[in-house]
Structures are given as C-alpha cells and as structure tokens.
N, C-alpha and C positions, 0 to 999 in steps of 0.2 A: 831753802833749797837753792843751790847754785848750779847753773848749767853753763858750760863753756863750749861753744860751737866754733871749731877752728876752721872748718872748710865749708864751702857751699855758699849759697845765697842766704846769708843770715837775715837780711832785710825782709825777705818773704816770710820767714818764720816769726820775726819780731813784730813787724807792722810799723806803720807811720808813728813818729814821735807823738803826735796828737792822737789820742785814742779815738776821738770822734771821727778821724779821717782814716783810721786803720782798717784794712780789709777784714771782712768777717772771717773768723777762725784764727786770726793771728793772736799772739800772746797779749799784745796791748789791747786789741779789741775785746778779748775775753776777760782780762783781769785788771787793766789800768783804770784808775779813777779820774785822772787828770794828766795834763802834761807834766806837772810837778811830781805826781805819784803815778808814774807810768809803768810800774811793775817790772821793768827790765832795762838793762843798759845795753846799748849796742855801740861798739867802737866805730869811729868814722873812717877808719882805714885798716888795712891788714897790718901795717906797721904798728899802729896804736893798739890793735887787738893783741899783738904779741907782747907788747910792753904791759898792757893791762892784765892780760892772762897770767904773765909771770908774777905780777904783783899780788893778784888775788888768789891764785891757785898754786899749790906745790906740784911737783912732778908726780907725786903719789895720788893726787886728786884728778889727774888726767887719764882718760882711757883712750 
C-alpha cells in the first residue's frame, strides 16, 4: 500500500525516524521494526515531497 499525504503536518502522522522515539499511535511507532526498516518514507521538505511524489505516483493515483 502506498499513501501520499500532500498537505498538513505529515510528521505528526509518520512519527520520528527512530521508531523507538516515535510518538504512540504514529505509523512508525505502530509498524516500524528499526531505523532501517521504518515502514514509511517522509520527505524532508515540501519541495522534495513534490519531486518524490511525482516520481512514485502518477496523476491517476492521487486523490
């Protein structure tokens, strides 16, 4: 499954990169096994999110 969150505070949904430091209920706290296998990718800026989103998702995959 792939999820592309374009707006809002993505970091609150995703959680800290280190799942042992991620807030309870975040995706990484719930599903990550380690920093290397952290279950989800989060872009470091809005500009990179746009680039990465265009790379991984077609216009038809966005809602």
